[in-house]
C-alpha positions in Angstrom: -165.3 22.7 -190.9 -164.5 25.5 -193.3 -161.0 25.8 -191.9 -160.4 22.1 -192.3 -161.7 22.2 -195.9 -159.4 25.2 -196.7 -156.4 23.3 -195.3 -157.3 20.3 -197.3 -157.7 22.3 -200.5 -154.3 24.0 -199.9 -152.6 20.7 -199.2 -154.2 19.1 -202.3 -153.1 22.1 -204.5 -149.5 21.9 -203.1 -149.4 18.2 -203.7 -150.7 18.6 -207.3 -148.2 21.3 -208.1 -145.4 19.2 -206.6 -146.5 16.2 -208.7 -146.1 18.3 -211.7 -142.5 18.9 -210.7 -142.9 22.4 -209.3 -141.2 23.2 -206.1 -143.5 25.2 -203.9 -143.4 26.4 -200.3 -146.3 24.8 -198.6 -148.7 27.7 -197.9 -150.6 25.6 -195.4 -150.2 26.3 -191.7 -147.4 24.4 -189.9 -150.0 22.2 -188.3 -151.2 20.9 -191.7 -149.2 18.0 -193.1 -148.0 17.8 -196.6 -148.5 14.3 -198.0 -145.8 12.6 -200.1 -147.0 9.5 -201.8 -144.4 6.8 -202.2 -144.6 3.8 -204.5 -143.0 0.5 -203.5 -144.1 -1.6 -206.5 -140.4 -1.9 -207.6 -138.9 -2.2 -204.2 -139.3 -5.9 -203.9 -138.3 -7.2 -200.5 -137.5 -3.7 -199.4 -141.1 -2.5 -199.5 -141.5 -3.2 -195.7 -138.2 -1.3 -195.1 -139.6 1.7 -197.0 -142.7 1.6 -194.8 -140.5 1.6 -191.7 -138.4 4.5 -193.0 -141.6 6.4 -193.8 -142.8 5.9 -190.3 -139.5 7.2 -188.9 -139.8 10.4 -191.0 -143.5 10.8 -190.1 -142.6 10.6 -186.4 -139.6 12.9 -186.7 -141.3 15.8 -188.6 -144.3 17.9 -187.7 -145.8 18.8 -191.1 -145.0 16.0 -193.4 -146.7 12.6 -194.0 -145.3 9.9 -196.2 -148.0 7.6 -197.4 -147.6 4.3 -199.2 -148.9 3.6 -202.7 -151.3 6.5 -203.0 -149.3 8.0 -205.9 -145.8 8.3 -207.1 -144.1 11.5 -205.7 -141.4 9.1 -204.6 -140.6 5.8 -206.3 -138.4 3.2 -204.5 -136.4 0.6 -206.5 -134.5 -2.5 -205.5 -131.3 -2.8 -207.7 -128.2 -5.0 -207.6 -124.9 -3.2 -208.1 -124.0 0.4 -208.8 -124.6 1.6 -205.2 -127.6 3.0 -203.4 -128.6 6.5 -204.3 -131.3 9.1 -204.6 -132.4 11.3 -207.5 -134.4 14.3 -206.3 -136.4 15.9 -209.1 -137.9 18.6 -206.8 -138.5 18.8 -203.1 -140.5 15.7 -202.1 -140.3 14.1 -205.5 -137.8 11.6 -207.0 -136.5 8.1 -206.9 -134.6 6.0 -204.4 -132.5 3.1 -205.5 -131.4 0.5 -202.8 -128.5 -1.7 -203.8 -128.8 -5.3 -202.5 -125.0 -5.7 -202.3 -124.7 -2.7 -200.0 -127.8 -3.7 -198.0 -126.0 -6.9 -197.3 -123.1 -5.0 -195.6 -124.9 -1.9 -194.1 -128.2 -1.5 -192.3 -130.8 -1.4 -195.0 -133.2 0.6 -192.9 -130.4 3.3 -192.4 -129.7 3.3 -196.1 -133.4 3.7 -196.9 -134.1 6.4 -194.4 -130.9 8.3 -195.5 -131.8 8.1 -199.2 -135.4 9.3 -198.5 -133.7 12.2 -196.5 -132.3 13.4 -199.8 -135.7 13.4 -201.4 -136.9 15.5 -198.4 -134.1 18.1 -199.0 -131.1 16.9 -196.9 -127.6 16.9 -198.3 -124.9 14.3 -197.4 -122.7 14.9 -194.4 -119.8 12.4 -194.5 -118.4 13.2 -191.1 -118.5 9.6 -189.8 -120.9 10.4 -186.9 -123.4 7.6 -186.5 -125.9 9.9 -184.7 -126.3 11.9 -187.9 -128.4 10.0 -190.4 -127.0 12.0 -193.4 -123.4 10.8 -192.5 -124.5 7.7 -194.4 -121.8 5.0 -195.0 -119.1 7.1 -193.5 -120.2 5.9 -190.0 -119.2 2.4 -190.9 -121.0 -0.9 -191.2 -121.6 -1.2 -187.5 -123.7 1.9 -187.5 -127.4 0.9 -187.7 -129.0 4.2 -186.5 -131.9 4.9 -188.9 -133.1 8.1 -187.1 -132.5 11.7 -188.2 -131.0 13.9 -185.6 -133.2 16.7 -184.2 -131.4 19.2 -186.4 -132.0 17.0 -189.6 -135.7 16.5 -188.7 -136.1 20.2 -188.0 -134.6 21.2 -191.3 -137.0 18.9 -193.2 -139.9 20.3 -191.2 -138.8 23.8 -192.1 -138.4 23.0 -195.8 -142.0 21.6 -196.0 -143.4 24.6 -194.0 -141.8 26.9 -196.5 -139.8 28.6 -193.8 -136.3 27.4 -194.8 -134.8 29.1 -197.8 -133.9 26.7 -200.6 -133.4 26.9 -204.3 -135.0 24.5 -206.8 -132.4 21.9 -207.8 -134.3 20.1 -210.4 -132.3 16.9 -210.7 -130.0 16.5 -207.8 -128.4 13.1 -207.8 -127.0 11.8 -204.5 -124.6 9.0 -205.1 -123.6 8.0 -201.6 -120.3 6.6 -200.5 -121.7 3.2 -199.4 -119.2 1.8 -198.6 -117.3 4.8 -197.3 -113.7 5.6 -197.7 -113.7 7.5 -194.5 -112.8 6.1 -191.1 -115.8 6.1 -188.7 -115.8 8.3 -185.7 -115.9 6.3 -182.4 
């Protein structure tokens, strides 16, 4: 019981510090999950897609749990025009904007999972490979894969375990190339 309370206290402290905009390495053991609360109040019809994307990340990682509407580490917005993009204020914190015009052309679940990937610490990888989530729109409109590769999921797990070296980038903006100017890899 004491071990469980200690893990809970450490997780709560890490979440509180993250909420304040501080990037911290999660001092909890790898088996303890860090919780990121996401808010879909501005996501409109994409709220259910955000829930699906959160489930994908929860299943792909070992020490991270995205939970709906328990706070606002991550805010998700539905916009029209300007392109889908993510603004990471610190690891696990930021905003995701899903453009309805792009979502009409590309898989909205792939876009959502990709943009959340930025909040979780992943950079873009525009190589046109549909099996890599972070290749984004470069894989073309026919690519509907919303799942991170094992390497992408492993990197996120490492970041949240504090075992992957990273520097704080307090306001990274990821403006994706949806649509892409690259030719998809077959």
